[in-house]
MIMI-559114 format. One record per residue: residue in three letters; x, z, y of N, C-alpha, C in turn. Coordinates in nm, 2 decimals. Each point is the difference from the previous one (the first is absolute). Layout:
<pts>
+------+--------+--------+--------+--------+--------+--------+--------+--------+--------+
: voke :    n.X :    n.Z :    n.Y :   ca.X :   ca.Z :   ca.Y :    c.X :    c.Z :    c.Y :
+------+--------+--------+--------+--------+--------+--------+--------+--------+--------+
:  ALA :      X :      Z :      Y :      X :      Z :      Y :      X :      Z :      Y :
...
+------+--------+--------+--------+--------+--------+--------+--------+--------+--------+
</pts>
This chain:
<pts>
+------+--------+--------+--------+--------+--------+--------+--------+--------+--------+
: voke :    n.X :    n.Z :    n.Y :   ca.X :   ca.Z :   ca.Y :    c.X :    c.Z :    c.Y :
+------+--------+--------+--------+--------+--------+--------+--------+--------+--------+
:  MET :  -1.04 :   3.64 :  -1.35 :  -0.12 :  -0.09 :  -0.10 :  -0.09 :  -0.05 :   0.11 :
:  LYS :   0.03 :   0.11 :   0.13 :  -0.10 :  -0.04 :   0.11 :   0.09 :  -0.15 :   0.09 :
:  PHE :   0.13 :  -0.01 :   0.00 :   0.12 :  -0.12 :  -0.01 :  -0.10 :  -0.12 :  -0.07 :
:  LEU :   0.05 :   0.03 :  -0.13 :  -0.03 :  -0.08 :  -0.07 :  -0.21 :  -0.10 :   0.05 :
:  LEU :  -0.04 :   0.12 :  -0.01 :  -0.12 :  -0.09 :   0.04 :   0.00 :  -0.05 :   0.14 :
:  ASN :  -0.01 :   0.01 :   0.09 :   0.07 :  -0.04 :   0.13 :   0.05 :  -0.12 :  -0.06 :
:  TYR :   0.12 :   0.01 :  -0.04 :   0.11 :  -0.11 :  -0.02 :  -0.10 :  -0.17 :  -0.07 :
:  PHE :  -0.12 :   0.05 :  -0.09 :  -0.09 :  -0.05 :  -0.09 :  -0.06 :  -0.08 :   0.08 :
:  SER :  -0.07 :   0.11 :   0.07 :  -0.16 :  -0.09 :   0.08 :   0.09 :  -0.06 :   0.09 :
:  LYS :   0.09 :  -0.04 :   0.04 :   0.08 :  -0.11 :   0.12 :  -0.05 :  -0.10 :  -0.06 :
:  MET :   0.02 :  -0.02 :  -0.18 :  -0.01 :  -0.17 :  -0.01 :  -0.09 :  -0.03 :  -0.03 :
:  ARG :  -0.12 :   0.12 :  -0.02 :  -0.21 :  -0.06 :  -0.02 :  -0.02 :  -0.11 :   0.13 :
:  GLY :   0.11 :  -0.02 :   0.15 :  -0.04 :  -0.08 :   0.07 :  -0.12 :   0.06 :   0.09 :
:  GLY :  -0.11 :  -0.11 :   0.00 :  -0.12 :   0.06 :   0.09 :  -0.05 :  -0.11 :   0.08 :
:  LYS :   0.04 :  -0.07 :   0.04 :  -0.02 :  -0.13 :   0.10 :  -0.02 :  -0.09 :  -0.07 :
:  HIS :  -0.13 :  -0.13 :   0.06 :  -0.02 :  -0.07 :  -0.11 :   0.07 :  -0.15 :   0.02 :
:  CYS :   0.02 :  -0.09 :  -0.10 :   0.08 :  -0.13 :  -0.02 :  -0.04 :  -0.07 :   0.17 :
:  PRO :   0.07 :  -0.05 :   0.08 :   0.00 :  -0.10 :   0.07 :  -0.09 :  -0.09 :  -0.01 :
:  HIS :  -0.10 :  -0.06 :   0.08 :  -0.06 :  -0.13 :  -0.01 :   0.14 :  -0.12 :  -0.03 :
:  ARG :  -0.02 :  -0.06 :  -0.05 :   0.08 :  -0.14 :  -0.03 :  -0.02 :  -0.06 :   0.16 :
:  ALA :   0.14 :  -0.09 :   0.05 :  -0.04 :  -0.10 :   0.09 :  -0.10 :  -0.09 :   0.01 :
:  PRO :  -0.04 :  -0.03 :   0.16 :  -0.08 :  -0.13 :   0.00 :   0.02 :  -0.16 :  -0.04 :
:  ASN :  -0.04 :  -0.02 :  -0.04 :   0.02 :  -0.18 :  -0.02 :   0.14 :  -0.05 :   0.14 :
:  HIS :  -0.03 :   0.01 :   0.14 :   0.07 :  -0.06 :   0.04 :   0.15 :   0.11 :   0.00 :
:  GLU :   0.02 :   0.12 :  -0.04 :   0.09 :   0.06 :   0.00 :   0.12 :  -0.03 :  -0.09 :
:  ILE :  -0.10 :  -0.04 :  -0.13 :   0.11 :  -0.04 :  -0.15 :   0.00 :  -0.12 :   0.01 :
:  PHE :  -0.10 :  -0.12 :   0.14 :   0.12 :  -0.14 :  -0.04 :   0.11 :   0.03 :   0.09 :
:  TRP :   0.02 :   0.00 :   0.14 :   0.10 :   0.05 :   0.03 :   0.10 :   0.09 :   0.02 :
:  SER :   0.01 :   0.05 :  -0.12 :   0.09 :   0.09 :  -0.09 :   0.08 :  -0.06 :  -0.05 :
:  ALA :  -0.14 :  -0.12 :  -0.11 :   0.07 :  -0.07 :  -0.09 :   0.08 :  -0.17 :   0.07 :
:  VAL :  -0.02 :   0.02 :   0.11 :   0.05 :  -0.09 :   0.11 :   0.08 :  -0.01 :   0.00 :
:  GLY :   0.08 :   0.15 :   0.07 :   0.14 :   0.08 :   0.07 :   0.07 :  -0.04 :  -0.15 :
:  ALA :  -0.03 :   0.10 :  -0.09 :   0.09 :   0.02 :  -0.11 :   0.03 :  -0.15 :  -0.09 :
:  PHE :  -0.07 :  -0.07 :   0.01 :   0.04 :  -0.14 :  -0.01 :   0.14 :  -0.08 :   0.09 :
:  ILE :  -0.03 :  -0.02 :   0.13 :   0.09 :  -0.04 :   0.02 :   0.10 :   0.09 :   0.03 :
:  GLY :  -0.02 :   0.11 :   0.02 :   0.16 :   0.10 :   0.01 :   0.06 :  -0.01 :  -0.11 :
:  ILE :  -0.05 :  -0.05 :  -0.12 :   0.08 :  -0.01 :  -0.14 :   0.06 :  -0.11 :   0.03 :
:  TYR :  -0.10 :  -0.09 :  -0.02 :   0.06 :  -0.14 :   0.06 :   0.14 :  -0.03 :   0.03 :
:  LEU :  -0.06 :   0.05 :   0.14 :   0.14 :  -0.01 :   0.07 :   0.12 :   0.08 :  -0.02 :
:  ILE :  -0.02 :   0.10 :  -0.07 :   0.13 :   0.06 :  -0.04 :   0.06 :  -0.09 :  -0.09 :
:  TYR :  -0.04 :  -0.07 :  -0.12 :  -0.02 :  -0.08 :  -0.11 :   0.07 :  -0.13 :   0.06 :
:  TYR :  -0.03 :  -0.03 :   0.12 :   0.03 :  -0.18 :   0.04 :   0.09 :   0.06 :   0.06 :
:  ILE :   0.06 :   0.10 :   0.04 :   0.09 :   0.00 :   0.13 :   0.12 :   0.01 :  -0.18 :
:  GLY :  -0.03 :   0.04 :  -0.06 :   0.11 :  -0.01 :  -0.17 :   0.04 :  -0.09 :  -0.02 :
:  HIS :  -0.14 :  -0.08 :  -0.02 :  -0.01 :  -0.16 :  -0.07 :   0.07 :  -0.08 :   0.13 :
:  LEU :   0.02 :   0.07 :   0.12 :   0.10 :  -0.13 :   0.07 :   0.14 :   0.05 :   0.01 :
:  HIS :   0.10 :   0.12 :  -0.06 :   0.06 :  -0.01 :  -0.09 :   0.04 :  -0.06 :  -0.13 :
:  GLY :  -0.07 :  -0.09 :  -0.02 :  -0.01 :  -0.01 :  -0.13 :   0.01 :   0.11 :  -0.11 :
:  LEU :  -0.02 :   0.11 :  -0.02 :  -0.06 :   0.05 :  -0.08 :  -0.16 :  -0.01 :  -0.09 :
:  ARG :   0.01 :   0.07 :  -0.10 :  -0.11 :  -0.04 :  -0.13 :  -0.05 :   0.12 :   0.09 :
:  LEU :  -0.14 :   0.03 :  -0.07 :  -0.13 :   0.12 :   0.06 :   0.10 :   0.14 :  -0.09 :
:  GLU :   0.05 :  -0.06 :  -0.13 :   0.05 :   0.12 :  -0.14 :   0.10 :   0.02 :   0.05 :
:  THR :   0.09 :  -0.06 :   0.07 :   0.15 :   0.11 :   0.10 :   0.00 :  -0.03 :   0.10 :
:  SER :  -0.10 :   0.01 :   0.07 :  -0.02 :  -0.03 :   0.17 :   0.05 :   0.19 :   0.04 :
:  LEU :   0.06 :   0.04 :   0.11 :  -0.01 :   0.09 :   0.06 :  -0.09 :   0.02 :   0.09 :
:  PHE :  -0.01 :  -0.06 :   0.05 :  -0.11 :   0.01 :   0.14 :  -0.10 :   0.06 :  -0.03 :
:  LEU :  -0.05 :   0.00 :  -0.11 :  -0.12 :   0.02 :  -0.09 :  -0.05 :   0.19 :  -0.09 :
:  VAL :   0.05 :   0.04 :   0.09 :   0.00 :   0.15 :  -0.07 :  -0.12 :   0.01 :  -0.01 :
:  GLY :  -0.02 :   0.09 :  -0.13 :  -0.14 :   0.08 :  -0.04 :  -0.03 :   0.13 :   0.16 :
:  SER :   0.06 :   0.03 :   0.02 :  -0.11 :   0.08 :   0.09 :  -0.02 :  -0.12 :   0.13 :
:  PHE :   0.05 :  -0.08 :  -0.02 :  -0.13 :  -0.07 :   0.14 :  -0.11 :  -0.03 :  -0.06 :
:  GLY :  -0.08 :   0.00 :  -0.17 :  -0.10 :   0.00 :  -0.04 :  -0.11 :   0.11 :   0.04 :
:  ALA :   0.09 :   0.15 :   0.01 :  -0.05 :   0.08 :  -0.01 :  -0.02 :   0.01 :   0.18 :
:  SER :   0.09 :  -0.07 :   0.10 :   0.01 :   0.07 :   0.13 :  -0.15 :  -0.12 :   0.03 :
:  ALA :   0.02 :  -0.17 :  -0.09 :  -0.16 :  -0.01 :   0.09 :  -0.16 :   0.04 :  -0.03 :
:  ILE :   0.04 :   0.05 :  -0.09 :  -0.12 :   0.11 :  -0.03 :  -0.01 :   0.08 :   0.13 :
:  LEU :   0.08 :   0.09 :   0.02 :  -0.01 :   0.10 :   0.14 :  -0.04 :  -0.11 :   0.12 :
:  ILE :   0.07 :  -0.06 :   0.04 :  -0.03 :  -0.11 :   0.13 :  -0.08 :  -0.08 :   0.01 :
:  TYR :  -0.06 :  -0.04 :  -0.10 :  -0.12 :  -0.10 :  -0.02 :  -0.10 :   0.07 :  -0.08 :
:  GLY :   0.02 :   0.10 :  -0.04 :  -0.10 :   0.02 :  -0.08 :  -0.09 :   0.10 :   0.11 :
:  VAL :   0.10 :   0.12 :   0.00 :  -0.08 :   0.06 :   0.15 :   0.11 :   0.04 :   0.09 :
:  PRO :  -0.02 :  -0.11 :   0.09 :   0.06 :   0.02 :   0.11 :   0.04 :   0.13 :   0.08 :
:  ASN :  -0.13 :   0.09 :   0.07 :   0.01 :   0.09 :   0.05 :   0.06 :   0.14 :  -0.08 :
:  SER :   0.03 :   0.01 :  -0.11 :   0.13 :   0.09 :  -0.07 :   0.09 :   0.04 :   0.09 :
:  PRO :   0.00 :   0.09 :   0.02 :   0.18 :   0.06 :   0.08 :   0.11 :  -0.07 :  -0.11 :
:  TYR :  -0.01 :  -0.03 :  -0.14 :   0.13 :  -0.07 :  -0.06 :  -0.02 :  -0.14 :  -0.01 :
:  ALA :  -0.11 :  -0.05 :   0.07 :   0.04 :  -0.16 :   0.06 :   0.06 :  -0.02 :   0.11 :
:  GLN :   0.00 :   0.09 :   0.08 :   0.07 :  -0.02 :   0.12 :   0.07 :  -0.09 :   0.03 :
:  PRO :   0.08 :  -0.10 :   0.09 :   0.09 :  -0.03 :   0.02 :   0.11 :   0.11 :  -0.01 :
:  ARG :   0.01 :   0.10 :   0.10 :   0.15 :   0.09 :  -0.04 :  -0.01 :   0.01 :  -0.17 :
:  ASN :  -0.11 :   0.03 :  -0.05 :   0.03 :   0.10 :  -0.15 :   0.05 :  -0.17 :  -0.09 :
:  LEU :  -0.06 :  -0.13 :   0.05 :  -0.01 :  -0.07 :  -0.11 :   0.17 :  -0.02 :   0.00 :
:  VAL :   0.04 :  -0.07 :   0.08 :   0.16 :   0.01 :   0.06 :   0.07 :   0.06 :  -0.02 :
:  GLY :  -0.04 :   0.14 :   0.08 :   0.11 :   0.13 :  -0.02 :   0.04 :   0.02 :  -0.13 :
:  GLY :  -0.14 :   0.04 :  -0.05 :   0.02 :   0.03 :  -0.14 :   0.06 :  -0.05 :  -0.09 :
:  HIS :  -0.04 :  -0.18 :   0.02 :   0.15 :  -0.07 :  -0.13 :   0.12 :   0.03 :   0.05 :
:  ILE :   0.02 :   0.00 :   0.14 :   0.16 :   0.00 :   0.03 :   0.07 :   0.13 :   0.02 :
:  PHE :  -0.09 :   0.05 :  -0.03 :   0.10 :   0.16 :  -0.08 :  -0.03 :   0.05 :  -0.12 :
:  SER :  -0.09 :  -0.02 :   0.00 :   0.02 :  -0.01 :  -0.13 :   0.11 :  -0.10 :  -0.12 :
:  ALA :  -0.01 :  -0.16 :   0.06 :   0.14 :  -0.03 :  -0.06 :   0.12 :   0.05 :   0.02 :
:  ILE :  -0.02 :   0.01 :   0.15 :   0.18 :   0.05 :   0.04 :   0.03 :   0.19 :  -0.12 :
:  VAL :  -0.11 :   0.06 :  -0.04 :  -0.01 :   0.06 :  -0.03 :   0.07 :  -0.02 :  -0.19 :
:  GLY :  -0.12 :  -0.07 :   0.00 :   0.03 :  -0.09 :  -0.16 :   0.18 :   0.00 :  -0.04 :
:  VAL :   0.03 :  -0.11 :   0.13 :   0.14 :  -0.07 :  -0.01 :   0.08 :   0.18 :  -0.01 :
:  VAL :  -0.03 :   0.02 :   0.07 :   0.09 :   0.14 :   0.02 :   0.09 :   0.11 :  -0.13 :
:  CYS :  -0.17 :   0.01 :  -0.07 :  -0.07 :   0.07 :  -0.12 :   0.12 :  -0.11 :  -0.11 :
:  VAL :  -0.02 :  -0.15 :   0.03 :   0.11 :  -0.06 :  -0.18 :   0.12 :   0.01 :   0.05 :
:  LEU :   0.07 :   0.03 :   0.17 :   0.14 :   0.02 :  -0.02 :   0.05 :   0.08 :   0.06 :
:  LEU :  -0.08 :   0.10 :  -0.03 :   0.12 :   0.14 :  -0.01 :  -0.07 :   0.08 :  -0.12 :
:  LEU :  -0.12 :  -0.01 :  -0.12 :  -0.03 :   0.03 :  -0.14 :   0.00 :  -0.04 :  -0.08 :
:  LYS :   0.05 :  -0.15 :  -0.06 :   0.03 :  -0.09 :  -0.04 :   0.06 :   0.07 :  -0.13 :
:  ASP :   0.10 :   0.11 :  -0.03 :   0.02 :   0.00 :  -0.02 :  -0.12 :   0.16 :  -0.15 :
:  PHE :  -0.08 :  -0.05 :   0.07 :  -0.12 :   0.12 :  -0.04 :  -0.11 :  -0.06 :   0.02 :
:  PRO :  -0.02 :  -0.09 :  -0.13 :  -0.12 :  -0.10 :  -0.03 :  -0.14 :   0.08 :   0.01 :
:  SER :   0.01 :   0.12 :  -0.07 :  -0.08 :   0.09 :   0.00 :  -0.10 :   0.05 :   0.12 :
:  LEU :   0.08 :   0.01 :   0.12 :  -0.03 :   0.08 :   0.08 :  -0.03 :  -0.15 :   0.17 :
:  VAL :   0.09 :  -0.10 :  -0.04 :   0.00 :  -0.06 :   0.08 :  -0.19 :  -0.03 :   0.08 :
:  ALA :  -0.07 :  -0.03 :  -0.14 :  -0.13 :  -0.06 :   0.06 :  -0.07 :   0.11 :   0.07 :
:  ALA :   0.05 :   0.15 :  -0.06 :  -0.15 :   0.06 :   0.06 :   0.06 :   0.05 :   0.12 :
:  ALA :   0.14 :  -0.05 :   0.05 :   0.07 :   0.09 :   0.13 :  -0.07 :  -0.08 :   0.07 :
:  ALA :  -0.01 :  -0.15 :   0.00 :  -0.07 :  -0.11 :   0.08 :  -0.09 :  -0.06 :   0.02 :
:  VAL :  -0.12 :   0.07 :  -0.08 :  -0.12 :   0.03 :   0.03 :  -0.05 :   0.10 :   0.09 :
:  SER :   0.07 :   0.15 :  -0.04 :   0.03 :   0.14 :   0.04 :   0.01 :  -0.03 :   0.16 :
:  LEU :   0.18 :  -0.07 :   0.01 :   0.00 :   0.03 :   0.11 :  -0.03 :  -0.11 :   0.14 :
:  ALA :  -0.10 :  -0.14 :  -0.09 :  -0.09 :  -0.10 :   0.11 :  -0.05 :   0.12 :   0.03 :
:  LEU :  -0.11 :   0.02 :  -0.08 :  -0.13 :   0.11 :   0.06 :   0.05 :   0.08 :   0.10 :
:  ALA :   0.12 :   0.07 :   0.00 :   0.04 :   0.08 :   0.08 :   0.01 :  -0.02 :   0.14 :
:  VAL :   0.03 :  -0.14 :   0.03 :   0.14 :  -0.09 :   0.08 :  -0.20 :  -0.06 :   0.05 :
:  MET :  -0.05 :   0.03 :  -0.07 :  -0.15 :  -0.15 :   0.09 :  -0.08 :   0.15 :   0.06 :
:  HIS :   0.02 :   0.15 :  -0.10 :  -0.08 :   0.13 :   0.12 :   0.07 :  -0.01 :   0.12 :
:  PHE :   0.18 :  -0.02 :  -0.01 :   0.05 :   0.04 :   0.12 :   0.01 :  -0.08 :   0.11 :
:  THR :  -0.09 :  -0.08 :  -0.02 :  -0.02 :  -0.15 :   0.09 :  -0.11 :   0.01 :  -0.01 :
:  ASN :  -0.08 :   0.01 :  -0.05 :  -0.16 :  -0.01 :   0.04 :  -0.02 :  -0.17 :  -0.06 :
:  THR :   0.07 :  -0.03 :  -0.10 :  -0.01 :  -0.13 :   0.00 :  -0.05 :  -0.02 :  -0.16 :
:  ILE :  -0.14 :   0.08 :  -0.02 :   0.07 :   0.03 :  -0.16 :  -0.16 :  -0.13 :  -0.07 :
:  HIS :   0.08 :  -0.10 :  -0.10 :  -0.08 :  -0.06 :  -0.01 :   0.08 :  -0.05 :  -0.15 :
:  PRO :  -0.15 :   0.04 :  -0.09 :   0.03 :   0.02 :  -0.14 :   0.05 :  -0.14 :  -0.09 :
:  PRO :   0.01 :  -0.11 :   0.01 :   0.08 :  -0.05 :  -0.04 :   0.16 :  -0.02 :   0.07 :
:  GLY :   0.06 :   0.10 :   0.07 :   0.08 :   0.01 :   0.00 :   0.07 :   0.08 :  -0.08 :
:  GLY :  -0.04 :   0.08 :  -0.11 :   0.05 :   0.03 :  -0.12 :   0.05 :  -0.08 :  -0.07 :
:  ALA :  -0.13 :  -0.09 :  -0.02 :   0.06 :  -0.10 :  -0.09 :   0.14 :  -0.09 :   0.03 :
:  THR :  -0.02 :   0.00 :   0.14 :   0.10 :  -0.08 :   0.05 :   0.14 :   0.11 :  -0.01 :
:  ALA :   0.02 :   0.05 :   0.00 :   0.11 :   0.11 :  -0.02 :   0.01 :  -0.04 :  -0.16 :
:  LEU :  -0.09 :   0.02 :  -0.10 :   0.03 :   0.00 :  -0.11 :   0.06 :  -0.16 :  -0.05 :
:  ILE :  -0.05 :  -0.08 :   0.02 :   0.02 :  -0.13 :   0.02 :   0.19 :  -0.05 :   0.03 :
:  ALA :   0.01 :   0.10 :   0.11 :   0.19 :  -0.01 :   0.01 :   0.10 :   0.06 :  -0.09 :
:  VAL :  -0.07 :   0.08 :  -0.08 :   0.04 :   0.09 :  -0.13 :  -0.03 :  -0.08 :  -0.12 :
:  VAL :  -0.15 :  -0.05 :  -0.05 :   0.02 :  -0.08 :  -0.10 :   0.01 :  -0.17 :  -0.02 :
:  GLY :  -0.01 :  -0.04 :   0.13 :   0.00 :  -0.14 :   0.02 :   0.07 :  -0.07 :  -0.11 :
:  GLY :   0.13 :   0.04 :  -0.03 :   0.13 :  -0.05 :  -0.09 :   0.08 :  -0.07 :   0.05 :
:  ASP :   0.07 :  -0.03 :  -0.02 :   0.13 :  -0.07 :   0.08 :   0.01 :  -0.09 :   0.12 :
:  GLN :  -0.13 :  -0.08 :  -0.01 :  -0.05 :  -0.11 :   0.12 :   0.05 :   0.14 :   0.13 :
:  ILE :  -0.14 :   0.05 :  -0.04 :   0.00 :   0.10 :   0.11 :   0.11 :   0.08 :   0.05 :
:  HIS :   0.06 :   0.05 :  -0.08 :   0.13 :   0.13 :   0.01 :   0.06 :  -0.12 :   0.08 :
:  ALA :   0.07 :  -0.12 :   0.03 :   0.08 :  -0.10 :   0.00 :  -0.06 :   0.03 :   0.20 :
:  LEU :  -0.09 :  -0.04 :  -0.03 :  -0.05 :  -0.04 :   0.17 :   0.06 :   0.16 :   0.06 :
:  GLY :   0.01 :   0.11 :  -0.06 :   0.01 :   0.09 :   0.05 :  -0.05 :   0.08 :   0.15 :
:  PHE :   0.03 :  -0.03 :   0.16 :  -0.08 :   0.06 :   0.07 :  -0.01 :  -0.12 :   0.04 :
:  TRP :   0.02 :  -0.09 :  -0.05 :  -0.11 :  -0.15 :   0.02 :  -0.15 :   0.00 :  -0.03 :
:  TYR :  -0.03 :   0.07 :  -0.13 :  -0.11 :   0.01 :  -0.01 :  -0.08 :   0.08 :   0.10 :
:  VAL :   0.04 :   0.09 :   0.13 :  -0.07 :   0.03 :   0.00 :  -0.06 :  -0.09 :   0.15 :
:  LEU :   0.06 :  -0.14 :   0.03 :  -0.01 :  -0.09 :   0.11 :  -0.08 :  -0.05 :  -0.04 :
:  THR :   0.03 :  -0.08 :  -0.12 :  -0.07 :  -0.13 :  -0.09 :  -0.01 :   0.07 :  -0.12 :
:  PRO :  -0.12 :   0.05 :  -0.09 :  -0.08 :  -0.06 :  -0.01 :  -0.06 :   0.08 :   0.06 :
:  ILE :   0.00 :   0.15 :   0.06 :  -0.10 :   0.07 :   0.06 :  -0.04 :  -0.03 :   0.13 :
:  GLY :   0.10 :   0.02 :   0.08 :  -0.01 :  -0.03 :   0.12 :  -0.10 :  -0.09 :   0.02 :
:  LEU :   0.07 :  -0.12 :  -0.03 :  -0.08 :  -0.11 :   0.06 :  -0.17 :  -0.07 :  -0.06 :
:  GLY :   0.04 :   0.09 :  -0.13 :  -0.16 :  -0.03 :  -0.10 :  -0.08 :   0.13 :   0.11 :
:  ALA :   0.03 :   0.08 :  -0.01 :  -0.09 :   0.13 :   0.10 :  -0.05 :  -0.08 :   0.12 :
:  LEU :   0.10 :  -0.06 :   0.09 :  -0.07 :  -0.10 :   0.09 :  -0.06 :  -0.13 :   0.05 :
:  VAL :   0.03 :  -0.05 :  -0.17 :  -0.09 :  -0.09 :   0.00 :  -0.10 :   0.04 :  -0.08 :
:  MET :  -0.03 :   0.09 :  -0.01 :  -0.14 :   0.13 :  -0.03 :  -0.10 :   0.01 :   0.11 :
:  LEU :   0.09 :   0.06 :   0.09 :  -0.08 :   0.03 :   0.11 :  -0.05 :  -0.08 :   0.14 :
:  VAL :   0.11 :  -0.13 :  -0.04 :  -0.12 :  -0.09 :   0.09 :  -0.10 :  -0.04 :  -0.02 :
:  VAL :   0.02 :  -0.03 :  -0.21 :  -0.12 :  -0.06 :  -0.01 :  -0.10 :   0.14 :   0.04 :
:  ALA :   0.02 :   0.11 :  -0.01 :  -0.11 :   0.09 :  -0.02 :  -0.08 :   0.05 :   0.17 :
:  LEU :   0.10 :  -0.11 :   0.11 :  -0.02 :   0.05 :   0.09 :  -0.11 :  -0.14 :   0.01 :
:  LEU :   0.05 :  -0.10 :  -0.03 :  -0.11 :  -0.12 :   0.00 :  -0.10 :  -0.04 :  -0.04 :
:  VAL :   0.00 :   0.05 :  -0.10 :  -0.10 :  -0.01 :  -0.17 :  -0.11 :   0.09 :   0.06 :
:  ASN :   0.06 :   0.17 :   0.01 :  -0.12 :   0.08 :   0.03 :  -0.10 :   0.03 :   0.08 :
:  ASN :   0.07 :  -0.10 :   0.13 :  -0.07 :   0.00 :   0.13 :  -0.05 :  -0.16 :  -0.01 :
:  LEU :  -0.04 :  -0.04 :  -0.09 :  -0.09 :  -0.11 :   0.01 :  -0.17 :   0.04 :  -0.03 :
:  SER :   0.01 :   0.11 :  -0.05 :  -0.07 :   0.09 :  -0.07 :  -0.13 :   0.09 :   0.18 :
:  PRO :  -0.11 :   0.01 :  -0.02 :  -0.04 :   0.03 :   0.16 :   0.00 :   0.10 :   0.01 :
:  HIS :   0.01 :   0.06 :  -0.22 :  -0.05 :   0.16 :  -0.05 :   0.18 :   0.08 :   0.02 :
:  ARG :   0.08 :  -0.08 :   0.07 :   0.15 :   0.06 :  -0.03 :   0.06 :  -0.01 :   0.09 :
:  HIS :   0.06 :   0.11 :   0.02 :   0.12 :   0.02 :   0.07 :   0.10 :   0.03 :  -0.04 :
:  TYR :   0.13 :  -0.06 :   0.04 :   0.12 :   0.02 :  -0.08 :   0.11 :  -0.03 :   0.12 :
:  PRO :   0.11 :   0.10 :   0.05 :   0.03 :   0.15 :  -0.12 :  -0.08 :   0.10 :   0.13 :
:  GLN :   0.00 :   0.10 :  -0.08 :  -0.12 :   0.15 :   0.05 :   0.10 :   0.02 :   0.11 :
:  TYR :   0.12 :   0.03 :  -0.03 :   0.13 :   0.02 :   0.11 :   0.15 :  -0.08 :  -0.03 :
:  TRP :   0.10 :   0.01 :   0.05 :   0.17 :  -0.09 :  -0.01 :   0.10 :   0.13 :  -0.02 :
:  TYR :  -0.06 :   0.10 :   0.09 :   0.12 :   0.15 :  -0.03 :  -0.05 :   0.11 :  -0.04 :
+------+--------+--------+--------+--------+--------+--------+--------+--------+--------+
</pts>
């Protein structure tokens, strides 16, 4: 009984919700997210791809934009986490598809859980990496046809584009310093 009381007492929280970001932070966050996502879309456009079929604009980049432009001081937004988390997760996702394609009920869960484990082991946790691994699994025939190219493009190239934009935009603000560390 005591275990249950302690267990459920953890769910009360105890802290107050932090204040919202100041207006200048909101502005720079939105500018960075706009430019980062736009450039990735534009790369796909240069290759003659329409937005709805562009393999360059994967959903996990939207979550990365929130981290690297919205909370650039977060440990999960640092360059090693952004690039490493996406690349390691993409590799894990592709490997899971190749090895477990005959077990559709397991492949998605294996890809996300193993991507998390690899990010832990390599100290590159980037929460959108879980989506990158999952997209490798559920992204359909176009993504599956890429095989390990998925790791390089769209994932590697997209992460690098977003990193360059984060370096440029986040440091335009006198209130920001990005990155906090590289390694």
